[in-house]
C-alpha positions as CSV (number, residue, x, y, z in Angstrom):
1,X,47.5,-75.1,23.7
2,X,44.3,-74.3,21.4
3,X,41.3,-74.1,23.2
4,X,37.7,-73.3,22.4
5,X,35.1,-71.1,24.4
6,X,32.8,-74.0,24.2
7,X,33.4,-77.5,23.1
8,X,30.3,-80.0,22.1
9,X,31.1,-83.8,22.7
10,X,29.4,-86.6,21.4
11,X,30.0,-90.2,22.1
12,X,33.7,-89.1,23.1
13,X,34.5,-87.3,20.1
14,X,34.3,-83.4,19.4
15,X,31.3,-82.5,17.2
16,X,31.1,-78.8,17.7
17,X,33.1,-75.5,18.8
18,X,32.6,-72.2,19.4
19,X,34.9,-69.2,19.4
20,X,34.2,-65.8,20.8
21,X,35.5,-62.5,19.5
22,X,36.3,-59.7,21.8
23,X,37.9,-61.8,24.8
24,X,40.4,-59.2,26.4
25,X,43.3,-61.6,26.1
26,X,42.8,-62.8,22.4
27,X,42.9,-60.7,19.5
28,X,40.2,-61.5,16.9
29,X,43.0,-63.1,14.4
30,X,43.9,-65.3,17.2
31,X,40.3,-66.3,17.7
32,X,39.9,-67.1,13.9
33,X,43.1,-69.1,13.8
34,X,42.3,-71.1,16.5
35,X,38.5,-71.7,15.2
36,X,40.2,-72.8,11.7
37,X,42.9,-75.0,13.8
38,X,40.0,-76.6,15.6
39,X,38.0,-77.1,12.3
40,X,41.1,-78.9,10.7
41,X,42.6,-80.8,13.4
42,X,39.3,-82.0,15.1
43,X,37.7,-82.7,11.7
44,X,34.7,-80.6,12.4
45,X,31.9,-79.7,10.3
46,X,30.4,-77.4,12.8
47,X,32.7,-74.3,14.1
48,X,31.5,-71.0,15.1
49,X,32.8,-67.5,15.7
50,X,30.5,-65.4,18.0
51,X,30.7,-61.5,18.1
52,X,29.2,-59.1,20.4
53,X,30.9,-56.2,18.4
54,X,30.3,-55.9,14.4
55,X,32.8,-57.4,12.6
56,X,35.0,-55.8,10.1
57,X,34.1,-56.8,6.7
58,X,37.4,-58.7,6.2
59,X,37.0,-60.6,9.3
60,X,33.4,-61.6,8.2
61,X,35.0,-62.8,4.5
62,X,37.7,-64.7,6.2
63,X,35.6,-66.7,8.2
64,X,33.3,-67.3,5.7
65,X,36.3,-68.3,3.2
66,X,37.4,-70.9,5.9
67,X,33.8,-72.4,6.2
68,X,33.3,-71.1,9.7
69,X,30.1,-69.8,10.8
70,X,30.0,-66.2,12.2
71,X,27.2,-65.3,14.1
72,X,27.1,-61.6,14.6
73,X,25.5,-60.9,17.7
74,X,26.3,-57.1,17.9
75,X,22.6,-56.0,17.3
76,X,21.3,-57.5,20.2
77,X,20.0,-55.7,23.1
78,X,21.7,-56.8,26.5
79,X,18.3,-58.3,27.7
80,X,18.3,-60.1,24.3
81,X,21.7,-61.9,24.6
82,X,20.6,-64.8,27.0
83,X,17.8,-65.8,24.8
84,X,20.2,-65.9,21.8
85,X,22.7,-67.8,23.4
86,X,20.1,-70.3,24.7
87,X,19.0,-70.6,21.3
88,X,22.6,-71.6,20.3
89,X,23.0,-73.8,22.7
90,X,19.8,-75.8,21.6
91,X,21.2,-75.8,18.1
92,X,24.4,-77.3,19.6
93,X,22.3,-79.9,21.8
94,X,20.8,-81.0,18.2
95,X,24.3,-81.6,16.6
96,X,25.4,-83.6,19.4
97,X,22.4,-85.8,19.1
């Protein structure tokens, strides 16, 4: 089964999905393939991959070519992370309308 780290629904329909690179039990390739699967099978315009460590240029290019938004959070200090994640959550709430 495919699972997103966060799914945003509106009116009973999935409108966005978020995946996180760096989860101990999933490889980067697994995360990107799950994000792409969600994009295609749920017909989503809004799919995001968050990375807390700098993604390789190959991963960044692959995600871009799949029309998935990569959010590189590797430059954030730990104390900035909650604020940035809150801003992402606000953005997703606007999508859900």
